[in-house]
Each structure stands twice: as C-alpha cells, then as structure tokens.
C-alpha positions as CSV (number, residue, x, y, z in Angstrom):
1,X,119.0,93.7,107.7
2,X,115.9,95.4,106.1
3,X,112.4,94.7,107.3
4,X,109.4,96.2,105.5
5,X,106.2,96.8,107.6
6,X,102.8,98.1,106.7
7,X,100.7,99.5,109.5
8,X,97.0,99.2,108.7
9,X,96.4,102.5,110.5
10,X,98.7,104.5,108.3
11,X,97.3,105.7,104.9
12,X,99.5,104.7,102.0
13,X,98.3,106.6,98.9
14,X,101.0,105.0,96.7
15,X,99.9,101.5,97.6
16,X,96.9,100.0,95.7
17,X,95.3,96.6,95.3
18,X,95.1,95.2,91.8
19,X,92.7,92.4,90.9
20,X,94.4,89.4,89.4
21,X,93.3,88.7,85.8
22,X,94.7,85.2,85.8
23,X,96.0,82.6,88.2
24,X,99.7,83.0,89.2
25,X,102.2,81.6,86.8
26,X,104.9,81.1,89.4
27,X,104.9,79.8,92.9
28,X,105.4,82.0,96.0
29,X,108.9,81.8,97.5
30,X,110.4,83.5,100.5
31,X,114.2,83.7,100.8
32,X,115.8,84.1,104.2
33,X,119.5,84.6,104.6
34,X,121.1,81.7,106.5
35,X,122.4,84.1,109.2
36,X,118.9,85.5,109.8
37,X,117.1,82.1,110.0
38,X,117.7,81.8,113.8
39,X,116.7,85.4,114.6
40,X,113.5,85.2,116.7
41,X,111.6,87.9,114.8
42,X,112.5,86.4,111.4
43,X,111.4,83.0,112.6
44,X,108.1,84.6,113.9
45,X,107.5,86.3,110.6
46,X,108.1,83.2,108.6
47,X,105.8,81.2,110.8
48,X,103.1,83.9,110.5
49,X,103.4,84.0,106.7
50,X,103.2,80.2,106.5
51,X,100.0,80.2,108.7
52,X,98.4,83.2,107.0
53,X,99.0,81.9,103.5
54,X,98.1,78.3,104.2
55,X,94.4,78.8,103.2
56,X,95.6,80.2,99.9
57,X,97.9,77.4,99.1
58,X,95.8,75.9,96.3
59,X,95.2,79.3,94.7
60,X,98.9,80.3,94.9
61,X,100.1,77.0,93.4
62,X,100.8,77.6,89.7
63,X,99.3,75.1,87.2
64,X,101.7,72.3,86.1
65,X,103.9,72.9,83.1
66,X,103.1,70.6,80.2
C-alpha cells in the first residue's frame, strides 16, 4: 500500500499551486481497493476528504454534458 502525505511544515520546492483557468471538466473521484476499505486509516482519510471537500462540491461538479 502506498500513502502520500504532505506535511505543511516541510518546504516542497517542486510543488506549486496553479490557478484554474476554467471550471473542471470532470468530476473528482477517489478509488479505494476493496481490501483497503476496512483499514481504519483509509476509512479515516476517506471521511476526512469527504468532509473537507463538501464545501467545494458545487465548484467541483462538472457542467452537464449536452
């Protein structure tokens, strides 16, 4: 299992924020392997991401395809 973490106290010169020029064209998805779904730290991460991204739900939802 691989987990990526970014510590706010560690400078990451290779990481930079980029302003979005347009709304997203695709929805945001998170895939979790079925064997990892019951792992407490994975469940905690998923719950955290759902809560943290909830206020952005409208902005992250792509426009309907016509």
